[in-house]
C-alpha positions in Angstrom: -26.7 -9.8 15.9 -23.7 -11.2 17.3 -20.9 -11.6 15.2 -17.8 -14.2 15.9 -14.4 -12.6 16.0 -12.4 -13.5 13.0 -8.9 -13.5 14.1 -6.4 -11.5 11.3 -2.5 -12.6 11.4 -0.8 -9.9 9.4 3.4 -11.7 8.8 5.8 -8.5 9.0 10.0 -9.2 7.9 12.4 -6.8 7.2 12.0 -5.5 3.6 7.9 -5.5 3.0 6.0 -3.5 1.3 3.9 -1.3 3.3 1.3 -0.4 0.9 1.1 -4.4 0.8 0.5 -4.1 4.6 -1.8 -1.1 5.2 -4.2 -1.2 2.4 -5.5 -4.3 4.0 -5.5 -4.0 7.1 -7.0 -0.4 6.9 -10.0 -2.2 4.8 -10.7 -5.0 7.3 -10.5 -1.8 10.4 -12.9 -0.1 8.2 -15.2 -3.5 8.4 -14.7 -3.0 12.3 -16.3 0.4 12.2 -19.1 -0.6 10.2 -19.8 -4.1 12.6 -17.8 -6.8 11.8 -15.1 -8.2 14.4 -11.6 -8.9 12.7 -9.0 -9.1 15.1 -6.0 -8.0 13.4 -2.5 -8.6 15.3 1.1 -7.8 13.2 3.8 -10.9 14.1 7.1 -11.6 13.2 9.4 -14.0 13.5 10.6 -12.9 17.0 8.0 -10.0 17.8 10.4 -7.5 17.1 9.7 -4.8 14.9 10.4 -4.6 10.9 12.1 -2.0 8.4 9.7 -2.1 5.4 11.3 -1.5 2.0 10.9 2.2 2.0 12.8 2.7 5.9 10.0 2.9 7.8 9.9 1.1 10.9 7.0 -0.8 11.2 5.8 -2.5 15.3 4.9 -5.9 15.9 2.2 -6.7 18.7 3.8 -10.2 19.0 5.8 -13.5 17.7 5.2 -16.0 15.8 5.7 -18.6 18.7 3.2 -16.6 20.7 0.0 -16.8 18.2 -3.1 -19.0 18.4 -3.5 -22.4 17.3 -5.8 -21.2 15.1 -6.1 -18.6 12.9 -9.0 -17.1 10.3 -6.9 -14.9 8.2 -2.8 -15.1 7.2 -1.9 -12.4 5.6 1.3 -12.7 4.0 2.5 -9.2 1.8 5.1 -9.2 -0.5 8.8 -7.9 -0.9 10.6 -5.6 -3.4 13.5 -8.1 -2.6 11.2 -11.1 -3.1 14.4 -13.4 -3.5 15.9 -12.4 0.3 12.3 -13.6 1.7 12.5 -16.9 -0.2 16.2 -17.8 0.5 14.9 -17.0 4.5 13.8 -20.6 5.7 13.0 -19.3 8.7 10.6 -16.8 6.7 9.1 -20.0 4.6 8.8 -22.3 7.6 6.3 -19.9 9.4 4.0 -20.1 6.6 4.0 -23.0 5.9 3.2 -23.5 9.3 0.7 -20.7 10.0 -1.2 -21.5 6.9 -2.0 -25.1 8.0 -3.1 -23.5 11.1 -5.7 -20.7 9.0 -9.0 -20.9 7.9 -7.4 -19.2 4.5 -4.4 -17.7 3.6 -3.8 -14.5 1.4 -0.6 -13.1 -0.3 -0.3 -9.9 -1.8 1.6 -8.6 -4.6 5.0 -10.5 -4.2 4.1 -12.4 -1.3 3.3 -14.6 -3.4 6.9 -15.9 -3.6 7.4 -17.0 0.3 3.9 -18.3 0.1 5.4 -20.5 -2.9 8.8 -21.6 -0.9 6.1 -23.6 1.7 4.8 -25.7 -1.5 1.2 -25.5 -0.2 0.6 -23.5 -4.2 2.2 -26.5 -6.3 -0.5 -27.4 -8.8 -2.4 -24.1 -7.6 -3.4 -20.8 -9.5 -1.6 -18.1 -8.3 -1.8 -14.1 -8.8 0.9 -11.7 -8.5 1.9 -8.9 -9.8 2.0 -8.7 -13.7 5.6 -7.9 -13.6 6.4 -10.8 -11.8 4.7 -13.4 -12.8 7.2 -14.7 -15.2 9.6 -14.9 -12.6 7.2 -16.4 -10.5 7.0 -19.3 -12.8 9.6 -19.8 -13.5 11.7 -20.1 -9.8 8.1 -22.3 -9.2 7.3 -24.2 -12.1 4.9 -26.1 -9.8 2.6 -23.1 -9.4 0.1 -22.8 -12.2 1.1 -18.6 -12.8 -2.4 -16.4 -13.5 -0.7 -12.9 -15.2 -3.9 -11.3 -15.5 -6.2 -11.7 -12.5 -6.3 -9.1 -9.4 -6.8 -11.8 -7.0 -7.5 -15.3 -7.5 -8.7 -18.0 -5.0 -7.6 -21.8 -4.8 -8.7 -23.9 -2.2 -8.3 -22.5 1.2 -5.3 -19.4 -0.8 -6.2 -16.7 -2.5 -2.9 -14.3 -3.8 -3.5 -11.0 -5.2 -1.7 -8.6 -8.2 0.5 -5.4 -6.8 -0.5 -3.2 -3.8 -4.0 -1.6 -4.4 -5.6 -5.2 -5.8 -5.0 -5.9 -1.7 -7.2 -4.1 -0.8 -9.3 -4.9 -4.3 -8.9 -8.8 -2.5 -9.7 -7.6 1.5 -13.0 -5.8 0.0 -14.1 -9.3 -1.4 -13.1 -11.0 1.5 -15.5 -8.5 3.6 -17.9 -9.5 1.3 -17.6 -12.8 1.7 -17.6 -12.6 5.4 -20.3 -10.3 5.6 -22.1 -9.3 2.5 -22.2 -7.2 0.0 -23.4 -4.2 1.9 -21.1 -4.1 4.3 -18.1 -4.8 1.7 -19.6 -1.8 -0.1 -19.6 0.3 3.1 -16.0 -0.6 3.7 -15.0 0.6 -0.1 -17.2 4.5 0.2 -14.9 4.5 3.6 -11.8 4.3 1.7 -13.4 6.2 -1.3 -12.2 3.2 -3.7 -14.1 1.2 -6.4 -15.8 -1.7 -5.3 -16.2 -2.9 -8.7 -13.0 -5.1 -9.5 -13.9 -8.3 -9.3 -11.0 -10.9 -9.1 -11.0 -12.2 -12.5 -10.4 -8.8 -14.2 -7.2 -7.7 -15.5 -5.5 -5.9 -13.8 -3.9 -4.3 -17.2 -4.7 -3.2 -20.4 -3.9 -5.4 -23.6 -0.8 -3.3 -24.6 0.8 -3.4 -20.9 0.2 -7.1 -21.3 2.8 -7.7 -24.3 6.2 -7.0 -23.9 6.9 -3.4 -25.3 8.2 -3.0 -28.5 10.1 0.4 -31.0 9.3 -1.7 -34.1 7.1 0.2 -36.1 5.4 -2.3 -38.0 4.3 -4.2 -34.8 3.4 -0.7 -33.3 1.6 0.1 -36.2 -0.3 -3.2 -36.4 -0.7 -3.0 -32.6 -2.5 0.8 -33.0 -5.1 -0.3 -35.8 -6.4 -3.0 -33.2 -7.1 -1.6 -30.6 -8.1 1.5 -32.6 -11.2 -0.8 -33.6 -11.2 -4.3 -32.2 -15.2 -4.5 -34.2 -14.0 -4.7 -37.0 -13.0 -7.7 -39.4 -9.1 -8.1 -38.5 -7.4 -11.4 -40.2 -3.5 -11.7 -40.1 -3.7 -11.0 -43.7 -5.5 -8.4 -43.9 -3.5 -6.6 -41.3 -0.2 -8.0 -42.7 -1.5 -6.6 -45.9 -2.1 -2.8 -44.6 1.6 -2.8 -42.5 3.1 -3.8 -46.0 4.9 -7.0 -45.1 3.9 -10.7 -45.4 1.9 -13.2 -43.2 4.5 -14.8 -41.7 6.9 -12.6 -41.6 3.9 -10.7 -39.1 3.6 -13.5 -36.9 7.5 -13.7 -36.1 8.0 -10.3 -36.1 5.0 -10.4 -33.5 5.8 -12.7 -31.4 9.5 -12.0 -31.3 8.5 -8.1 -30.0 5.8 -8.6 -28.5 5.6 -12.3 -26.5 2.5 -13.2 -28.5 0.8 -14.2 -31.5 -0.9 -11.2 -33.7 -4.6 -13.7 -33.1 -3.7 -13.6 -29.0 -3.3 -9.6 -28.9 -6.5 -9.6 -31.1 -8.4 -11.6 -28.5 -7.4 -9.6 -26.2 -8.1 -6.3 -27.2 -11.5 -7.4 -28.0 -11.5 -9.3 -24.5 -10.9 -5.8 -22.8 -13.6 -3.9 -24.6 -16.1 -6.5 -24.1 -15.5 -6.8 -20.3 -15.9 -2.6 -20.9 -19.0 -2.9 -22.5 -20.4 -5.4 -20.0 -19.9 -3.1 -17.1 -20.4 0.0 -18.5 -23.7 0.5 -20.1 -26.7 -2.3 -20.8 -25.9 -4.1 -24.2 -27.0 -6.9 -25.2 -24.6 -10.0 -25.0 -24.7 -10.2 -28.9 -24.6 -6.6 -29.4 -21.5 -6.4 -27.1 -20.1 -9.5 -29.8 -21.3 -7.6 -32.8 -19.4 -4.1 -31.4 -16.2 -6.1 -30.2 -16.0 -8.0 -33.7 -16.8 -11.3 -31.8 -19.7 -12.0 -34.5 -21.9 -14.5 -31.8 -22.5 -14.1 -28.2 -21.3 -18.2 -28.0 -18.3 -16.7 -29.4 -18.5 -14.1 -26.5 -18.4 -16.9 -24.5 -16.1 -19.3 -25.5 -13.3 -16.0 -25.1 -14.5 -15.2 -21.8 -14.3 -18.4 -20.4 -10.7 -19.1 -22.1 -9.4 -16.1 -21.1 -11.3 -15.8 -17.9 -12.8 -18.3 -16.7 -16.0 -16.9 -16.5 -19.1 -16.0 -18.4 -19.7 -12.3 -19.7 -22.6 -12.6 -18.1 -21.6 -13.7 -14.3 -18.6 -11.1 -15.0 -21.4 -8.0 -15.5 -23.5 -9.9 -12.4 -20.0 -9.0 -10.5 -19.4 -5.9 -11.1 -22.9 -5.1 -11.1 -23.6 -6.6 -7.4 -21.4 -4.3 -5.8 -21.3 -1.1 -7.8 -23.0 1.8 -6.0 -25.8 3.3 -6.2 -25.4 7.2 -8.1 -27.9 10.3 -7.2 
């Protein structure tokens, strides 16, 4: 069966994060070896080579002005110096113009910043590296920042978390274009997991919280993560810590940026995700094991925090998990 060619344009600029470029491109190239037809072009504003943040030089194939009228996928990599990227009016204008001519536009990590600077992400849900989520939200308040997901698709725009999450995103694009079997071949070729759906958290709940050295808060966090399946209440945790419930709530919010209940919920969510993808327990069993009590409570938590049902989460993982043996 003939496969229609698909143009991929990687927009290069000085200071770009090299892995944001090479990770996705290697995945597309591997897909080509398995029967896909991605036509990859590296473009810079003028057609000149660029110097990455690492100091490595990256060659360009074309200038933006010489690109075809229609682009299949526009890929916008990030830069550690995202401030310079959003301050480059020519770069932002090029992204805006190319995105409007592309079937889909993808940003990797901090590439969400210059893409957001175009205004095209206003009102849309967007992912980026978890360390940059607050800065992205502060700089572009009209963008709905998802600080947890590995990657997010909203309309023709797909945005991803940091560096290697760009490979997860690209695998999902390949799966969309050519099916799970070919995407799985690519994952095996690159020796990466084909088991991280976009809604899977890019970090643990402990990393999501602000770092704290406060002994009371750390002790409570340890108690929650040690056994999220047990009966956990604010009053009970405060009593164990030797403080009042009100004082613990204030301490927790100040030290971690979240309420104790939020930390409990996210810890249980993380535990439930691990059980969903690592075994065959029923939803009721998982709900009981993680302290949620019922499958309905489990479903509500998943819908609220990830926008997906537990069953869909498990199915997404299982359909792209290679067989063992």
